[in-house]
C-alpha positions, 0 to 999 in steps of 0.5 A, a space after each residue: 247907399 240906397 234905402 227902401 222904407 215901406 209903410 201901409 200894412 195892417 190887418 183888414 177884413 175880407 173885402 177891404 182895401 189897403 195901400 202900400 207905399 215904398 220910398 227909396 232914398 239915397 240916390 239921385 237916379 230914378 229906379 228902372 224898376 219898382 215893385 213887390 214880392 210877397 211871401 206867406 208862411 209855407 209857401 213860395 215867394 210870389 212876384 206881386 206887381 212891378 212897374 218901370 220908369 216909362 209906366 209899364 206894369 205887370 201883375 201876378 194873375 192872382 191880383 190882376 183886376 184887384 191891385 194897381 201899382 203906380 209910381 212918382 219917379 221924381 221921388 222914387 216912390 211906388 204905391 200899391 192900392 189893394 182892393 177887394 182883399 182875400 184871406 189868401 193875400 196874407 203875407 209879408 209884402 217886400 218891395 224892391 227898386 232897381 237902381 243902376 243894375 242893383 236891386 234893393 229891398 225894403 224891410 217888409 210889411 205884414 198884410 193880414 186879411 181875416 174875419 
């Protein structure tokens, strides 16, 4: 069974940076797509960023120019570099991986941006 493990969340001041990682294990097949959603209390879930096996990326308008997503296909691992963080980036970030037409989810990691 495919499992996703997330890490890298924490508390950071506005303008700071964090780097999230998400590793998929339990399969010999590379994920077709990987990425993150996020959700803050009282707000709707938001798609943050995605990356395909070929390296094509997409970003939410709210994070363009500040966040960068990349992946290691051989290890089924995806990374999210978050720069110039704002208080509105505070949320639980959930990574996902699509493997043979099924979507798997990570456990979530808390990102808090506060002074």
